[in-house]
Each structure stands twice: as C-alpha cells, then as structure tokens.
N, C-alpha and C positions, 0 to 999 in steps of 0.2 A: 759290388753289387750284391744284392740279394736274393736269392733262388726267386721271390716272387715278379723281379724287374727282369731275371733273366728266362723266366717262361714268357713275360709278356715282350720280350725281344724274338724270342725265338714264334712267336705267334705272327709280331708283324713282319719280320722278314720272311717268315717259309707260308704263310697266309694258313695257318693252320688253326684247330680246334685248340681250347683251352686244355683239354684234357689230353689231347694228343701232345700237345706242348709241354704237357705234365710229365706224359709218360716217356717220350722223348730225353727229358732232361735225367730221368730218375735212371732210366735205361741205362744212359751214357757213362753217368758217376757210377751205378754198378757194376758193370762191364771194366771201368777201368780199380774200383773195389779191388773184385775179383784178382783181376786180374796180377796187381800187385803184392796182394796177399798171397797167392802163388808161388810167389818169388819172381815171377817175368817183370820186364820195363815195358811201361807205357809209352810210346815215342808220337807225338802229333807234331808232322811237319812246322817248322813257323810258329809253333805256340813252345815244344819244351819237353822236357820227359818226366814219368814219374816212377820212380824204381825205389826199390826194396832196398837198403843196407844195411848190412847187419856188423851190428856194434860187439864188440870183445866183450869179454869178463874186463872188469877195473877196479881200483882199488880206490876208494873215495876217504875223503873224509868229512865228520862234521863239524861246520866251525866253531861252534860254540860249545863243542864237550873235545873236541879235540879225535874223537873215538872214529878208529878205521873200519870201514863197509865194505863187504864187496860187493859189485852191484852184477848181477849177473847178466850173461851175455843178453842182447836181442835186437829184434828188426825195428828198424822203423822206415818210414816212407819218407822217401825226398821229394821233393820238384827240381828241375833242372830245368832254368827259360833256355830257348833256343835264343843262337844269333840273332836271328831277327826281331824277336822278340826283346831283349835286351836292347837294339840300336833303334827302336818305340818308344821305348820306355825312356832312352837317355834321352831324348828330342825331345820329349815332353819339357814344356815350359814351366818353371814353376808355378806360375801365376794361372796355366789352365789345366794343371795335377788337380787342385780341387779350387770350385769355383767360389765355394762356401766358404773360404779362407780368405781373408786381404793378407798382401805383403806389409808386413810390422814394422820393416826392418830400417826404416829411417825414423820411426817413433821413439826413439832410445836415443835419437842423437840432438845434443844441444841445438837453439836455437841462436842465432849471430846475435849480439848486442847492437841495436840502433845507434 
C-alpha cells in the first residue's frame, strides 16, 4: 500500500477530509521517526515495534580486492512484528496474498501422454 492508498483508507474509515487524513498520516510517521531517532522504541500493540538497533564497529572485506575495511558503528532502525501480526500474515493463503499474481506452480509439470 502506498501513501495515497493509505490516506484514502483513512478517509473512508474515519470520514475525514483529504487534508485531515494527510495531516494524520504525516503526523503519525513523524512521531515514530522522531521517537526512534531519539533512541526510544515505539510499540504498537497488535502490530509491532520500531526500535533503534546499535551496530558495533566491525571489519569487512571488499570481495573484489580482498582489502579489509573498518565499518564504523552505527544505529539502524528495526521493525519487530507482534505475534498477532505474524499469525495474521501466516494465515494468508498464497492465492490471496497478491491477486495480480496467479499460481503457476503446475505450469512446469509435464502433461501425461494419451
């Protein structure tokens, strides 16, 4: 789902104007962005958590030259889905996951001879 689809869904669910939906979506993302960038975790029950993950300094090897490089420490953002979200995703049937893609697993099988 892209931003436009999300705001359309907010409009139809809450019955608010397009501007209000846009403001709501931007505010929500901004709050998560700011909170995580300050080093805190954002937990949304039934959905998951956004959290900063601290990556230690490490040595990496450039494959083409074999040269060793020092990768500095950094902070990455991680999303950890809740158990509820994991269950809901696990229960999606492959045929319903993306209606634009049909199951072609039987296409590669040889047809029986008459």
